[in-house]
ZAVOMAR-669992 format. One record per atom (N, C-alpha, C): atom name; residue in three letters; y, z, x; residue number from 0. Coordinates in steps of 0.02 Angstrom, whole numbers. Atoms other than C-alpha are relative to their C-alpha. Layout:
ZAVOMAR-669992
@atomo:CA&residuo:ALA&y:Y&z:Z&x:X&num:NUM $
...
//
This chain:
ZAVOMAR-669992
@atomo:N&residuo:HIS&y:13&z:46&x:-54&num:0 $
@atomo:CA&residuo:HIS&y:-860&z:3637&x:3695&num:0 $
@atomo:C&residuo:HIS&y:65&z:-16&x:36&num:0 $
@atomo:N&residuo:ASP&y:-58&z:9&x:-43&num:1 $
@atomo:CA&residuo:ASP&y:-743&z:3590&x:3835&num:1 $
@atomo:C&residuo:ASP&y:30&z:-70&x:-4&num:1 $
@atomo:N&residuo:GLY&y:-31&z:66&x:5&num:2 $
@atomo:CA&residuo:GLY&y:-692&z:3418&x:3772&num:2 $
@atomo:C&residuo:GLY&y:-44&z:-52&x:-32&num:2 $
@atomo:N&residuo:PHE&y:34&z:58&x:29&num:3 $
@atomo:CA&residuo:PHE&y:-758&z:3247&x:3731&num:3 $
@atomo:C&residuo:PHE&y:-73&z:-1&x:19&num:3 $
@atomo:N&residuo:LEU&y:71&z:4&x:-13&num:4 $
@atomo:CA&residuo:LEU&y:-945&z:3226&x:3715&num:4 $
@atomo:C&residuo:LEU&y:-24&z:-70&x:-20&num:4 $
@atomo:N&residuo:GLU&y:28&z:66&x:15&num:5 $
@atomo:CA&residuo:GLU&y:-1026&z:3055&x:3727&num:5 $
@atomo:C&residuo:GLU&y:-76&z:8&x:-1&num:5 $
@atomo:N&residuo:THR&y:72&z:-8&x:8&num:6 $
@atomo:CA&residuo:THR&y:-1205&z:3041&x:3668&num:6 $
@atomo:C&residuo:THR&y:-34&z:-67&x:-12&num:6 $
@atomo:N&residuo:PRO&y:36&z:62&x:13&num:7 $
@atomo:CA&residuo:PRO&y:-1336&z:2904&x:3669&num:7 $
@atomo:C&residuo:PRO&y:-29&z:-2&x:-71&num:7 $
@atomo:N&residuo:SER&y:27&z:0&x:68&num:8 $
@atomo:CA&residuo:SER&y:-1400&z:2960&x:3498&num:8 $
@atomo:C&residuo:SER&y:17&z:65&x:-35&num:8 $
@atomo:N&residuo:ALA&y:-11&z:-58&x:43&num:9 $
@atomo:CA&residuo:ALA&y:-1370&z:3078&x:3354&num:9 $
@atomo:C&residuo:ALA&y:-35&z:-14&x:-66&num:9 $
@atomo:N&residuo:ALA&y:33&z:7&x:66&num:10 $
@atomo:CA&residuo:ALA&y:-1454&z:3109&x:3186&num:10 $
@atomo:C&residuo:ALA&y:32&z:49&x:-48&num:10 $
@atomo:N&residuo:MET&y:-32&z:-41&x:51&num:11 $
@atomo:CA&residuo:MET&y:-1378&z:3175&x:3025&num:11 $
@atomo:C&residuo:MET&y:-47&z:8&x:-59&num:11 $
@atomo:N&residuo:GLU&y:37&z:-15&x:61&num:12 $
@atomo:CA&residuo:GLU&y:-1471&z:3259&x:2883&num:12 $
@atomo:C&residuo:GLU&y:50&z:31&x:-48&num:12 $
@atomo:N&residuo:SER&y:-49&z:-24&x:48&num:13 $
@atomo:CA&residuo:SER&y:-1371&z:3289&x:2725&num:13 $
@atomo:C&residuo:SER&y:-30&z:1&x:-70&num:13 $
@atomo:N&residuo:PRO&y:27&z:-3&x:68&num:14 $
@atomo:CA&residuo:PRO&y:-1458&z:3348&x:2566&num:14 $
@atomo:C&residuo:PRO&y:57&z:-4&x:-51&num:14 $
@atomo:N&residuo:MET&y:-51&z:8&x:52&num:15 $
@atomo:CA&residuo:MET&y:-1366&z:3310&x:2404&num:15 $
@atomo:C&residuo:MET&y:-4&z:57&x:-51&num:15 $
@atomo:N&residuo:GLN&y:-2&z:-45&x:57&num:16 $
@atomo:CA&residuo:GLN&y:-1310&z:3427&x:2267&num:16 $
@atomo:C&residuo:GLN&y:-35&z:-35&x:-58&num:16 $
@atomo:N&residuo:PRO&y:35&z:32&x:56&num:17 $
@atomo:CA&residuo:PRO&y:-1425&z:3393&x:2117&num:17 $
@atomo:C&residuo:PRO&y:49&z:-31&x:-50&num:17 $
@atomo:N&residuo:GLY&y:-41&z:34&x:50&num:18 $
@atomo:CA&residuo:GLY&y:-1352&z:3268&x:1994&num:18 $
@atomo:C&residuo:GLY&y:63&z:-33&x:27&num:18 $
@atomo:N&residuo:THR&y:-60&z:29&x:-32&num:19 $
@atomo:CA&residuo:THR&y:-1223&z:3203&x:2119&num:19 $
@atomo:C&residuo:THR&y:-21&z:-44&x:59&num:19 $
@atomo:N&residuo:ARG&y:8&z:29&x:-66&num:20 $
@atomo:CA&residuo:ARG&y:-1202&z:3105&x:2279&num:20 $
@atomo:C&residuo:ARG&y:44&z:37&x:49&num:20 $
@atomo:N&residuo:TRP&y:-40&z:-43&x:-43&num:21 $
@atomo:CA&residuo:TRP&y:-1105&z:3248&x:2357&num:21 $
@atomo:C&residuo:TRP&y:-47&z:41&x:44&num:21 $
@atomo:N&residuo:PRO&y:44&z:-39&x:-44&num:22 $
@atomo:CA&residuo:PRO&y:-1177&z:3343&x:2507&num:22 $
@atomo:C&residuo:PRO&y:-1&z:74&x:-19&num:22 $
@atomo:N&residuo:SER&y:6&z:-72&x:10&num:23 $
@atomo:CA&residuo:SER&y:-1242&z:3519&x:2485&num:23 $
@atomo:C&residuo:SER&y:2&z:36&x:67&num:23 $
@atomo:N&residuo:GLY&y:-1&z:-26&x:-68&num:24 $
@atomo:CA&residuo:GLY&y:-1234&z:3543&x:2673&num:24 $
@atomo:C&residuo:GLY&y:-19&z:-57&x:47&num:24 $
@atomo:N&residuo:GLY&y:19&z:52&x:-47&num:25 $
@atomo:CA&residuo:GLY&y:-1280&z:3451&x:2829&num:25 $
@atomo:C&residuo:GLY&y:-19&z:29&x:68&num:25 $
@atomo:N&residuo:THR&y:18&z:-18&x:-69&num:26 $
@atomo:CA&residuo:THR&y:-1358&z:3461&x:3001&num:26 $
@atomo:C&residuo:THR&y:5&z:-62&x:43&num:26 $
@atomo:N&residuo:LEU&y:-10&z:54&x:-48&num:27 $
@atomo:CA&residuo:LEU&y:-1301&z:3349&x:3142&num:27 $
@atomo:C&residuo:LEU&y:-32&z:21&x:66&num:27 $
@atomo:N&residuo:THR&y:32&z:-14&x:-64&num:28 $
@atomo:CA&residuo:THR&y:-1412&z:3344&x:3297&num:28 $
@atomo:C&residuo:THR&y:22&z:-53&x:49&num:28 $
@atomo:N&residuo:VAL&y:-28&z:44&x:-51&num:29 $
@atomo:CA&residuo:VAL&y:-1330&z:3270&x:3451&num:29 $
@atomo:C&residuo:VAL&y:-39&z:10&x:64&num:29 $
@atomo:N&residuo:GLN&y:37&z:-4&x:-63&num:30 $
@atomo:CA&residuo:GLN&y:-1428&z:3229&x:3608&num:30 $
@atomo:C&residuo:GLN&y:50&z:8&x:57&num:30 $
@atomo:N&residuo:CYS&y:-44&z:-15&x:-57&num:31 $
@atomo:CA&residuo:CYS&y:-1341&z:3305&x:3760&num:31 $
@atomo:C&residuo:CYS&y:-42&z:4&x:64&num:31 $
@atomo:N&residuo:ALA&y:35&z:-3&x:-65&num:32 $
@atomo:CA&residuo:ALA&y:-1384&z:3312&x:3945&num:32 $
@atomo:C&residuo:ALA&y:-44&z:62&x:6&num:32 $
@atomo:N&residuo:LYS&y:39&z:-63&x:-6&num:33 $
@atomo:CA&residuo:LYS&y:-1443&z:3493&x:3930&num:33 $
@atomo:C&residuo:LYS&y:-48&z:11&x:-58&num:33 $
@atomo:N&residuo:GLY&y:44&z:-6&x:58&num:34 $
@atomo:CA&residuo:GLY&y:-1541&z:3460&x:3770&num:34 $
@atomo:C&residuo:GLY&y:38&z:-10&x:-64&num:34 $
@atomo:N&residuo:PRO&y:-34&z:14&x:64&num:35 $
@atomo:CA&residuo:PRO&y:-1503&z:3439&x:3585&num:35 $
@atomo:C&residuo:PRO&y:49&z:56&x:-19&num:35 $
@atomo:N&residuo:LEU&y:-50&z:-45&x:28&num:36 $
@atomo:CA&residuo:LEU&y:-1348&z:3519&x:3510&num:36 $
@atomo:C&residuo:LEU&y:0&z:-11&x:-75&num:36 $
@atomo:N&residuo:THR&y:2&z:4&x:73&num:37 $
@atomo:CA&residuo:THR&y:-1357&z:3557&x:3324&num:37 $
@atomo:C&residuo:THR&y:64&z:29&x:-29&num:37 $
@atomo:N&residuo:LEU&y:-58&z:-24&x:37&num:38 $
@atomo:CA&residuo:LEU&y:-1206&z:3573&x:3211&num:38 $
@atomo:C&residuo:LEU&y:-20&z:6&x:-74&num:38 $
@atomo:N&residuo:THR&y:17&z:-12&x:69&num:39 $
@atomo:CA&residuo:THR&y:-1234&z:3649&x:3039&num:39 $
@atomo:C&residuo:THR&y:63&z:4&x:-41&num:39 $
@atomo:N&residuo:PHE&y:-59&z:3&x:43&num:40 $
@atomo:CA&residuo:PHE&y:-1109&z:3610&x:2900&num:40 $
@atomo:C&residuo:PHE&y:-15&z:39&x:-64&num:40 $
@atomo:N&residuo:GLU&y:6&z:-41&x:61&num:41 $
@atomo:CA&residuo:GLU&y:-1089&z:3740&x:2761&num:41 $
@atomo:C&residuo:GLU&y:62&z:-12&x:-43&num:41 $
@atomo:N&residuo:PRO&y:-58&z:15&x:42&num:42 $
@atomo:CA&residuo:PRO&y:-974&z:3674&x:2623&num:42 $
@atomo:C&residuo:PRO&y:30&z:64&x:-31&num:42 $
@atomo:N&residuo:LEU&y:-37&z:-56&x:30&num:43 $
@atomo:CA&residuo:LEU&y:-841&z:3799&x:2566&num:43 $
@atomo:C&residuo:LEU&y:40&z:-22&x:-61&num:43 $
@atomo:N&residuo:GLN&y:-43&z:26&x:53&num:44 $
@atomo:CA&residuo:GLN&y:-732&z:3690&x:2455&num:44 $
@atomo:C&residuo:GLN&y:-3&z:-76&x:-2&num:44 $
@atomo:N&residuo:ARG&y:2&z:73&x:7&num:45 $
@atomo:CA&residuo:ARG&y:-734&z:3512&x:2387&num:45 $
@atomo:C&residuo:ARG&y:71&z:-28&x:-10&num:45 $
@atomo:N&residuo:PHE&y:-63&z:36&x:8&num:46 $
@atomo:CA&residuo:PHE&y:-585&z:3394&x:2405&num:46 $
@atomo:C&residuo:PHE&y:-17&z:-70&x:-23&num:46 $
@atomo:N&residuo:GLN&y:12&z:67&x:27&num:47 $
@atomo:CA&residuo:GLN&y:-587&z:3236&x:2298&num:47 $
@atomo:C&residuo:GLN&y:46&z:-49&x:35&num:47 $
@atomo:N&residuo:MET&y:-39&z:49&x:-37&num:48 $
@atomo:CA&residuo:MET&y:-530&z:3088&x:2404&num:48 $
@atomo:C&residuo:MET&y:38&z:-48&x:-46&num:48 $
@atomo:N&residuo:ARG&y:-36&z:44&x:47&num:49 $
@atomo:CA&residuo:ARG&y:-470&z:2997&x:2247&num:49 $
@atomo:C&residuo:ARG&y:74&z:16&x:0&num:49 $
@atomo:N&residuo:GLY&y:-70&z:-19&x:-3&num:50 $
@atomo:CA&residuo:GLY&y:-307&z:3092&x:2267&num:50 $
@atomo:C&residuo:GLY&y:39&z:-34&x:55&num:50 $
@atomo:N&residuo:LEU&y:-33&z:35&x:-55&num:51 $
@atomo:CA&residuo:LEU&y:-269&z:2991&x:2423&num:51 $
@atomo:C&residuo:LEU&y:-2&z:-76&x:-8&num:51 $
@atomo:N&residuo:GLY&y:4&z:72&x:12&num:52 $
@atomo:CA&residuo:GLY&y:-297&z:2820&x:2346&num:52 $
@atomo:C&residuo:GLY&y:-69&z:-28&x:5&num:52 $
@atomo:N&residuo:TYR&y:69&z:24&x:-3&num:53 $
@atomo:CA&residuo:TYR&y:-481&z:2803&x:2385&num:53 $
@atomo:C&residuo:TYR&y:-29&z:-4&x:-70&num:53 $
@atomo:N&residuo:THR&y:34&z:13&x:64&num:54 $
@atomo:CA&residuo:THR&y:-571&z:2732&x:2233&num:54 $
@atomo:C&residuo:THR&y:44&z:11&x:-61&num:54 $
@atomo:N&residuo:SER&y:-45&z:-8&x:57&num:55 $
@atomo:CA&residuo:SER&y:-417&z:2759&x:2123&num:55 $
@atomo:C&residuo:SER&y:16&z:-68&x:-31&num:55 $
@atomo:N&residuo:PRO&y:-16&z:64&x:31&num:56 $
@atomo:CA&residuo:PRO&y:-395&z:2620&x:1995&num:56 $
@atomo:C&residuo:PRO&y:75&z:-15&x:0&num:56 $
@atomo:N&residuo:LYS&y:-73&z:10&x:1&num:57 $
@atomo:CA&residuo:LYS&y:-206&z:2646&x:1998&num:57 $
@atomo:C&residuo:LYS&y:31&z:0&x:70&num:57 $
@atomo:N&residuo:TRP&y:-32&z:-10&x:-66&num:58 $
@atomo:CA&residuo:TRP&y:-165&z:2702&x:2176&num:58 $
@atomo:C&residuo:TRP&y:-45&z:-20&x:58&num:58 $
@atomo:N&residuo:GLY&y:44&z:24&x:-53&num:59 $
@atomo:CA&residuo:GLY&y:-296&z:2608&x:2278&num:59 $
@atomo:C&residuo:GLY&y:40&z:-25&x:60&num:59 $
@atomo:N&residuo:HIS&y:-33&z:22&x:-62&num:60 $
@atomo:CA&residuo:HIS&y:-256&z:2555&x:2456&num:60 $
@atomo:C&residuo:HIS&y:33&z:-68&x:-9&num:60 $
@atomo:N&residuo:GLY&y:-36&z:63&x:0&num:61 $
@atomo:CA&residuo:GLY&y:-126&z:2419&x:2469&num:61 $
@atomo:C&residuo:GLY&y:31&z:-20&x:-66&num:61 $
@atomo:N&residuo:MET&y:-29&z:16&x:66&num:62 $
@atomo:CA&residuo:MET&y:-71&z:2426&x:2287&num:62 $
@atomo:C&residuo:MET&y:74&z:20&x:-1&num:62 $
@atomo:N&residuo:TYR&y:-72&z:-12&x:-1&num:63 $
@atomo:CA&residuo:TYR&y:118&z:2408&x:2285&num:63 $
@atomo:C&residuo:TYR&y:26&z:11&x:-71&num:63 $
@atomo:N&residuo:HIS&y:-28&z:-16&x:65&num:64 $
@atomo:CA&residuo:HIS&y:210&z:2488&x:2140&num:64 $
@atomo:C&residuo:HIS&y:76&z:-2&x:0&num:64 $
@atomo:N&residuo:GLY&y:-73&z:3&x:-4&num:65 $
@atomo:CA&residuo:GLY&y:388&z:2459&x:2197&num:65 $
@atomo:C&residuo:GLY&y:26&z:54&x:47&num:65 $
@atomo:N&residuo:PRO&y:-29&z:-49&x:-47&num:66 $
@atomo:CA&residuo:PRO&y:508&z:2557&x:2307&num:66 $
@atomo:C&residuo:PRO&y:5&z:69&x:-32&num:66 $
@atomo:N&residuo:LEU&y:-9&z:-71&x:18&num:67 $
@atomo:CA&residuo:LEU&y:503&z:2746&x:2295&num:67 $
@atomo:C&residuo:LEU&y:-35&z:21&x:-65&num:67 $
@atomo:N&residuo:VAL&y:37&z:-20&x:59&num:68 $
@atomo:CA&residuo:VAL&y:377&z:2755&x:2153&num:68 $
@atomo:C&residuo:VAL&y:-40&z:63&x:16&num:68 $
@atomo:N&residuo:VAL&y:34&z:-63&x:-9&num:69 $
@atomo:CA&residuo:VAL&y:309&z:2931&x:2136&num:69 $
@atomo:C&residuo:VAL&y:-38&z:16&x:-64&num:69 $
@atomo:N&residuo:ASP&y:41&z:-18&x:58&num:70 $
@atomo:CA&residuo:ASP&y:171&z:2992&x:2022&num:70 $
@atomo:C&residuo:ASP&y:-44&z:58&x:21&num:70 $
@atomo:N&residuo:ARG&y:48&z:-53&x:-16&num:71 $
@atomo:CA&residuo:ARG&y:46&z:3133&x:2011&num:71 $
@atomo:C&residuo:ARG&y:-56&z:-1&x:-51&num:71 $
@atomo:N&residuo:GLU&y:58&z:-6&x:44&num:72 $
@atomo:CA&residuo:GLU&y:-124&z:3165&x:1937&num:72 $
@atomo:C&residuo:GLU&y:-27&z:71&x:8&num:72 $
@atomo:N&residuo:ASP&y:30&z:-66&x:-1&num:73 $
@atomo:CA&residuo:ASP&y:-189&z:3337&x:1892&num:73 $
@atomo:C&residuo:ASP&y:-73&z:-7&x:-18&num:73 $
@atomo:N&residuo:VAL&y:73&z:5&x:9&num:74 $
@atomo:CA&residuo:VAL&y:-377&z:3353&x:1907&num:74 $
@atomo:C&residuo:VAL&y:-30&z:69&x:0&num:74 $
@atomo:N&residuo:VAL&y:37&z:-63&x:2&num:75 $
@atomo:CA&residuo:VAL&y:-483&z:3500&x:1854&num:75 $
@atomo:C&residuo:VAL&y:-69&z:-15&x:30&num:75 $
@atomo:N&residuo:LEU&y:61&z:17&x:-37&num:76 $
@atomo:CA&residuo:LEU&y:-624&z:3494&x:1981&num:76 $
@atomo:C&residuo:LEU&y:-63&z:17&x:-40&num:76 $
@atomo:N&residuo:ALA&y:60&z:-21&x:38&num:77 $
@atomo:CA&residuo:ALA&y:-746&z:3587&x:1867&num:77 $
@atomo:C&residuo:ALA&y:-16&z:-49&x:-56&num:77 $
@atomo:N&residuo:ASP&y:11&z:47&x:56&num:78 $
@atomo:CA&residuo:ASP&y:-724&z:3452&x:1733&num:78 $
@atomo:C&residuo:ASP&y:-19&z:-70&x:22&num:78 $
@atomo:N&residuo:LEU&y:15&z:68&x:-23&num:79 $
@atomo:CA&residuo:LEU&y:-759&z:3300&x:1843&num:79 $
@atomo:C&residuo:LEU&y:-72&z:-19&x:-11&num:79 $
@atomo:N&residuo:ASP&y:67&z:28&x:3&num:80 $
@atomo:CA&residuo:ASP&y:-909&z:3190&x:1810&num:80 $
@atomo:C&residuo:ASP&y:-15&z:-29&x:70&num:80 $
@atomo:N&residuo:PRO&y:12&z:23&x:-68&num:81 $
@atomo:CA&residuo:PRO&y:-982&z:3169&x:1986&num:81 $
@atomo:C&residuo:PRO&y:-28&z:-71&x:3&num:81 $
@atomo:N&residuo:MET&y:29&z:66&x:0&num:82 $
@atomo:CA&residuo:MET&y:-1066&z:3007&x:1934&num:82 $
@atomo:C&residuo:MET&y:36&z:-47&x:-48&num:82 $
@atomo:N&residuo:ALA&y:-40&z:43&x:44&num:83 $
@atomo:CA&residuo:ALA&y:-925&z:2928&x:1832&num:83 $
@atomo:C&residuo:ALA&y:-8&z:-73&x:22&num:83 $
@atomo:N&residuo:PRO&y:12&z:70&x:-18&num:84 $
@atomo:CA&residuo:PRO&y:-954&z:2739&x:1824&num:84 $
@atomo:C&residuo:PRO&y:60&z:-34&x:34&num:84 $
@atomo:N&residuo:THR&y:-59&z:29&x:-33&num:85 $
@atomo:CA&residuo:THR&y:-777&z:2709&x:1891&num:85 $
@atomo:C&residuo:THR&y:-2&z:11&x:76&num:85 $
@atomo:N&residuo:LEU&y:8&z:-17&x:-72&num:86 $
@atomo:CA&residuo:LEU&y:-834&z:2774&x:2064&num:86 $
@atomo:C&residuo:LEU&y:51&z:49&x:26&num:86 $
@atomo:N&residuo:GLU&y:-55&z:-39&x:-28&num:87 $
@atomo:CA&residuo:GLU&y:-677&z:2879&x:2079&num:87 $
@atomo:C&residuo:GLU&y:-18&z:71&x:21&num:87 $
@atomo:N&residuo:ASN&y:19&z:-69&x:-18&num:88 $
@atomo:CA&residuo:ASN&y:-772&z:3044&x:2098&num:88 $
@atomo:C&residuo:ASN&y:-54&z:4&x:54&num:88 $
@atomo:N&residuo:LEU&y:54&z:0&x:-50&num:89 $
@atomo:CA&residuo:LEU&y:-903&z:2991&x:2226&num:89 $
@atomo:C&residuo:LEU&y:24&z:22&x:70&num:89 $
@atomo:N&residuo:HIS&y:-25&z:-10&x:-69&num:90 $
@atomo:CA&residuo:HIS&y:-794&z:3005&x:2383&num:90 $
@atomo:C&residuo:HIS&y:30&z:70&x:6&num:90 $
@atomo:N&residuo:VAL&y:-22&z:-70&x:-8&num:91 $
@atomo:CA&residuo:VAL&y:-771&z:3185&x:2441&num:91 $
@atomo:C&residuo:VAL&y:7&z:17&x:74&num:91 $
@atomo:N&residuo:GLN&y:0&z:-36&x:-64&num:92 $
@atomo:CA&residuo:GLN&y:-724&z:3289&x:2591&num:92 $
@atomo:C&residuo:GLN&y:-18&z:71&x:-18&num:92 $
@atomo:N&residuo:MET&y:19&z:-69&x:9&num:93 $
@atomo:CA&residuo:MET&y:-811&z:3455&x:2597&num:93 $
@atomo:C&residuo:MET&y:30&z:40&x:57&num:93 $
@atomo:N&residuo:ILE&y:-26&z:-45&x:-51&num:94 $
@atomo:CA&residuo:ILE&y:-708&z:3584&x:2689&num:94 $
@atomo:C&residuo:ILE&y:-57&z:47&x:17&num:94 $
@atomo:N&residuo:SER&y:62&z:-33&x:-19&num:95 $
@atomo:CA&residuo:SER&y:-848&z:3665&x:2788&num:95 $
@atomo:C&residuo:SER&y:7&z:46&x:60&num:95 $
@atomo:N&residuo:ARG&y:9&z:-40&x:-60&num:96 $
@atomo:CA&residuo:ARG&y:-891&z:3803&x:2907&num:96 $
@atomo:C&residuo:ARG&y:-51&z:-37&x:42&num:96 $
@atomo:N&residuo:VAL&y:45&z:36&x:-45&num:97 $
@atomo:CA&residuo:VAL&y:-971&z:3719&x:3057&num:97 $
@atomo:C&residuo:VAL&y:-23&z:48&x:55&num:97 $
@atomo:N&residuo:THR&y:28&z:-45&x:-50&num:98 $
@atomo:CA&residuo:THR&y:-1087&z:3819&x:3169&num:98 $
@atomo:C&residuo:THR&y:-44&z:-41&x:46&num:98 $
@atomo:N&residuo:THR&y:42&z:37&x:-48&num:99 $
@atomo:CA&residuo:THR&y:-1164&z:3750&x:3329&num:99 $
@atomo:C&residuo:THR&y:-58&z:44&x:22&num:99 $
@atomo:N&residuo:SER&y:57&z:-36&x:-27&num:100 $
@atomo:CA&residuo:SER&y:-1330&z:3798&x:3405&num:100 $
@atomo:C&residuo:SER&y:20&z:41&x:62&num:100 $
@atomo:N&residuo:ASP&y:-26&z:-40&x:-56&num:101 $
@atomo:CA&residuo:ASP&y:-1225&z:3866&x:3550&num:101 $
@atomo:C&residuo:ASP&y:38&z:61&x:-24&num:101 $
@atomo:N&residuo:GLY&y:-33&z:-59&x:28&num:102 $
@atomo:CA&residuo:GLY&y:-1148&z:3994&x:3432&num:102 $
@atomo:C&residuo:GLY&y:74&z:-9&x:-16&num:102 $
@atomo:N&residuo:GLU&y:-70&z:13&x:17&num:103 $
@atomo:CA&residuo:GLU&y:-977&z:3913&x:3410&num:103 $
@atomo:C&residuo:GLU&y:7&z:-8&x:-75&num:103 $
@atomo:N&residuo:VAL&y:-13&z:5&x:72&num:104 $
@atomo:CA&residuo:VAL&y:-901&z:3924&x:3235&num:104 $
@atomo:C&residuo:VAL&y:70&z:-26&x:-10&num:104 $
@atomo:N&residuo:GLY&y:-66&z:27&x:16&num:105 $
@atomo:CA&residuo:GLY&y:-757&z:3825&x:3162&num:105 $
@atomo:C&residuo:GLY&y:1&z:-25&x:-72&num:105 $
@atomo:N&residuo:ILE&y:-9&z:29&x:66&num:106 $
@atomo:CA&residuo:ILE&y:-690&z:3744&x:3004&num:106 $
@atomo:C&residuo:ILE&y:18&z:-73&x:9&num:106 $
@atomo:N&residuo:GLY&y:-15&z:71&x:-5&num:107 $
@atomo:CA&residuo:GLY&y:-686&z:3557&x:2976&num:107 $
@atomo:C&residuo:GLY&y:-14&z:-36&x:-65&num:107 $
@atomo:N&residuo:GLY&y:13&z:42&x:58&num:108 $
@atomo:CA&residuo:GLY&y:-696&z:3415&x:2852&num:108 $
@atomo:C&residuo:GLY&y:-64&z:-39&x:8&num:108 $
@atomo:N&residuo:PHE&y:63&z:36&x:0&num:109 $
@atomo:CA&residuo:PHE&y:-864&z:3338&x:2808&num:109 $
@atomo:C&residuo:PHE&y:7&z:-53&x:-55&num:109 $
@atomo:N&residuo:GLU&y:-14&z:54&x:48&num:110 $
@atomo:CA&residuo:GLU&y:-829&z:3169&x:2725&num:110 $
@atomo:C&residuo:GLU&y:-65&z:-37&x:-18&num:110 $
@atomo:N&residuo:GLN&y:58&z:37&x:21&num:111 $
@atomo:CA&residuo:GLN&y:-958&z:3079&x:2621&num:111 $
@atomo:C&residuo:GLN&y:16&z:-46&x:-59&num:111 $
@atomo:N&residuo:LEU&y:-4&z:49&x:55&num:112 $
@atomo:CA&residuo:LEU&y:-962&z:2923&x:2511&num:112 $
@atomo:C&residuo:LEU&y:-63&z:-42&x:4&num:112 $
@atomo:N&residuo:VAL&y:63&z:36&x:0&num:113 $
@atomo:CA&residuo:VAL&y:-1131&z:2851&x:2465&num:113 $
@atomo:C&residuo:VAL&y:0&z:-46&x:-61&num:113 $
@atomo:N&residuo:ILE&y:1&z:50&x:54&num:114 $
@atomo:CA&residuo:ILE&y:-1135&z:2690&x:2362&num:114 $
@atomo:C&residuo:ILE&y:-61&z:-44&x:11&num:114 $
@atomo:N&residuo:GLY&y:57&z:45&x:-3&num:115 $
@atomo:CA&residuo:GLY&y:-1292&z:2591&x:2324&num:115 $
@atomo:C&residuo:GLY&y:-65&z:36&x:18&num:115 $
@atomo:N&residuo:PRO&y:66&z:-29&x:-16&num:116 $
@atomo:CA&residuo:PRO&y:-1477&z:2618&x:2358&num:116 $
@atomo:C&residuo:PRO&y:-2&z:27&x:72&num:116 $
@atomo:N&residuo:TYR&y:10&z:-29&x:-67&num:117 $
@atomo:CA&residuo:TYR&y:-1525&z:2729&x:2505&num:117 $
@atomo:C&residuo:TYR&y:-68&z:34&x:0&num:117 $
@atomo:N&residuo:THR&y:70&z:-21&x:3&num:118 $
@atomo:CA&residuo:THR&y:-1712&z:2750&x:2528&num:118 $
@atomo:C&residuo:THR&y:-12&z:71&x:28&num:118 $
@atomo:N&residuo:PRO&y:14&z:-67&x:-26&num:119 $
@atomo:CA&residuo:PRO&y:-1708&z:2908&x:2639&num:119 $
@atomo:C&residuo:PRO&y:15&z:56&x:-50&num:119 $
@atomo:N&residuo:TRP&y:-17&z:-51&x:50&num:120 $
@atomo:CA&residuo:TRP&y:-1629&z:3004&x:2493&num:120 $
@atomo:C&residuo:TRP&y:-33&z:-14&x:-67&num:120 $
@atomo:N&residuo:GLY&y:32&z:17&x:63&num:121 $
@atomo:CA&residuo:GLY&y:-1734&z:2921&x:2358&num:121 $
@atomo:C&residuo:GLY&y:46&z:-33&x:-50&num:121 $
@atomo:N&residuo:LEU&y:-47&z:34&x:44&num:122 $
@atomo:CA&residuo:LEU&y:-1584&z:2827&x:2287&num:122 $
@atomo:C&residuo:LEU&y:-22&z:-73&x:-4&num:122 $
@atomo:N&residuo:THR&y:26&z:68&x:8&num:123 $
@atomo:CA&residuo:THR&y:-1648&z:2664&x:2215&num:123 $
@atomo:C&residuo:THR&y:48&z:-46&x:-37&num:123 $
@atomo:N&residuo:GLU&y:-48&z:38&x:39&num:124 $
@atomo:CA&residuo:GLU&y:-1502&z:2608&x:2107&num:124 $
@atomo:C&residuo:GLU&y:69&z:4&x:32&num:124 $
@atomo:N&residuo:TYR&y:-68&z:0&x:-26&num:125 $
@atomo:CA&residuo:TYR&y:-1321&z:2571&x:2140&num:125 $
@atomo:C&residuo:TYR&y:36&z:66&x:-12&num:125 $
@atomo:N&residuo:PHE&y:-36&z:-62&x:18&num:126 $
@atomo:CA&residuo:PHE&y:-1262&z:2731&x:2052&num:126 $
@atomo:C&residuo:PHE&y:-45&z:56&x:-22&num:126 $
@atomo:N&residuo:ASP&y:41&z:-56&x:22&num:127 $
@atomo:CA&residuo:ASP&y:-1412&z:2845&x:2027&num:127 $
@atomo:C&residuo:ASP&y:19&z:64&x:38&num:127 $
@atomo:N&residuo:ALA&y:-17&z:-65&x:-30&num:128 $
@atomo:CA&residuo:ALA&y:-1390&z:3030&x:2064&num:128 $
@atomo:C&residuo:ALA&y:-59&z:28&x:39&num:128 $
@atomo:N&residuo:GLY&y:51&z:-32&x:-40&num:129 $
@atomo:CA&residuo:GLY&y:-1484&z:3132&x:2190&num:129 $
@atomo:C&residuo:GLY&y:-30&z:60&x:-34&num:129 $
//
């Protein structure tokens, strides 16, 4: 597309990977002047947002540890519990191939964090899995 697109409405569909609250893909439909534009998200790789302080019990936003404090955490993605009660594994960015109904293809981040009940996905509890 040739720049900024303003729309009066858009709709997102994002099925979940079984046993998680992580997306298995997504379809965004944006209403445009010439008709609907559809963007399809195909996840290629998962990035855990906990590494940036989101939902981290130690490195959460605004937690001061002193000047020049440096630390690291090594995480084996295959070993993560997607529904850990600490919430630290719920927030993800899926590096995704994005294809538009106009035939354009690119790579982008598809961020998702779902907490609490959400009727459209059948989530009835604060932490139940899809």
